PAZAPA-4460 file (N, C-alpha, C; in steps of 0.05 Angstrom, whole numbers, plus 32768, in hexadecimal, padded with zeros to 4 digits):
% residues 55
    n_x    n_y    n_z   ca_x   ca_y   ca_z    c_x    c_y    c_z   seq   type   mol
   7F7E   7F38   8226   7F94   7F3D   8212   7FA1   7F54   821C     1      X     A
   7FBC   7F56   8219   7FCC   7F70   8221   7FC7   7F7F   820C     2      X     A
   7FCE   7F9D   8213   7FD2   7FB2   8200   7FE6   7FAF   81EB     3      X     A
   7FE6   7FB8   81D3   7FFD   7FBC   81C6   8010   7FCF   81D3     4      X     A
   802C   7FCC   81CC   8043   7FDF   81D7   803B   7FFB   81D4     5      X     A
   8034   8006   81BA   8030   8021   81B2   8013   8029   81AE     6      X     A
   8000   8018   81BB   7FE4   8021   81BC   7FDD   8038   81C8     7      X     A
   7FCA   8047   81C2   7FC5   805D   81CB   7FA0   8063   81C9     8      X     A
   7F93   806A   81D9   7F78   806B   81D6   7F74   8081   81C4     9      X     A
   7F5A   8081   81B4   7F52   8097   81A1   7F50   80B4   81AE    10      X     A
   7F46   80B3   81C5   7F41   80D1   81CB   7F5E   80DF   81D1    11      X     A
   7F75   80CB   81D8   7F8B   80D6   81E0   7F96   80E0   81C1    12      X     A
   7F97   80CC   81B1   7F9C   80D8   818F   7F92   80EE   8186    13      X     A
   7F78   80F6   818F   7F69   8109   8183   7F76   8121   818E    14      X     A
   7F7C   8121   81A4   7F87   8137   81BA   7F9F   813C   81AD    15      X     A
   7FB3   812B   81A8   7FC9   8132   819C   7FCA   813F   8183    16      X     A
   7FB9   8130   816E   7FB9   813D   8153   7FAB   815D   8157    17      X     A
   7F99   8160   8164   7F8C   817D   8165   7FA5   818E   8172    18      X     A
   7FB5   8189   8183   7FC4   8199   818D   7FDA   819C   8177    19      X     A
   7FE2   818A   816D   7FFA   818A   8156   7FEE   819C   813F    20      X     A
   7FD7   8198   8136   7FCC   81AC   8122   7FC9   81C4   812A    21      X     A
   7FBF   81C9   813C   7FC0   81E5   8149   7FD9   81F4   8147    22      X     A
   7FEB   81E3   814F   8009   81F0   814F   8012   81EF   8132    23      X     A
   8008   81E4   8120   8012   81E4   8104   8026   81D0   8102    24      X     A
   8028   81B8   8110   803C   81A5   8109   8032   818A   80F7    25      X     A
   8042   8187   80E9   803D   816D   80D8   8058   8160   80DA    26      X     A
   8057   8141   80D3   8040   8130   80D8   8042   812E   80F8    27      X     A
   8028   8124   8100   8021   8121   8118   8028   8101   8124    28      X     A
   8035   80F9   813A   803B   80E2   8141   8030   80DC   815D    29      X     A
   801C   80C7   8163   8015   80C0   817A   801A   80A3   8181    30      X     A
   8028   809E   8191   802A   80AC   81B0   8046   80BB   81B5    31      X     A
   8048   80D0   819F   805C   80E3   81A3   8079   80DA   81A2    32      X     A
   808B   80DE   81B6   80A7   80DB   81B5   80AF   80C0   81AD    33      X     A
   80A6   80A7   81B4   80B2   8092   81B4   80A9   808B   8191    34      X     A
   8091   8092   8189   808C   8088   816B   809C   809E   8159    35      X     A
   80A4   80B6   8163   80B3   80CA   8155   80CD   80BB   8152    36      X     A
   80DB   80B2   8168   80F3   80A8   8167   80F9   808B   8153    37      X     A
   80E3   807E   8154   80DE   8064   8146   80DD   806A   8127    38      X     A
   80CB   8082   8120   80CA   8088   8101   80E4   8097   80FB    39      X     A
   80F5   80A3   810D   810E   80B0   8104   8120   809C   80F5    40      X     A
   8120   8084   80FA   8134   806D   80F3   812F   806D   80D3    41      X     A
   811C   8064   80C8   8117   8067   80AD   811D   8080   809E    42      X     A
   8117   8095   80AB   811D   80B0   809A   813A   80B5   8095    43      X     A
   8148   80A8   80A8   8164   80AD   80A8   8175   809C   8091    44      X     A
   8163   808A   808A   8173   8075   8076   8171   807E   8061    45      X     A
   8186   8076   804F   8183   807E   8030   816E   8070   8020    46      X     A
   815F   807C   800F   814B   8074   8002   8152   805B   7FF5    47      X     A
   8166   804E   7FE5   816B   8039   7FDE   8169   8021   7FF4    48      X     A
   8171   8027   8009   8176   8012   8020   8159   800E   8029    49      X     A
   8144   8020   802D   812F   8022   8032   811A   8011   8021    50      X     A
   811D   8014   8004   8111   8007   7FF1   8118   7FE7   7FF4    51      X     A
   812E   7FDD   8000   8137   7FC1   8000   812D   7FB4   8019    52      X     A
   8121   7FC7   802A   8115   7FBB   8043   8101   7FAA   803C    53      X     A
   80FA   7F92   804E   80E0   7F89   804C   80C8   7F93   8053    54      X     A
   80B1   7F95   8046   8096   7FA1   804D   8084   7F92   805F    55      X     A
***
């Protein structure tokens, strides 16, 4: 079975979380830049539009 596209091993996620918390950063995205860009999309949409999106 192949790995999922955004999968990350637990050790790497733990290191990312510890580093972010030490620097006082919230929220923490792992695997970093790619997921941060994906999550930026819904944040820029107006709330009424987001509420109408399928869950």
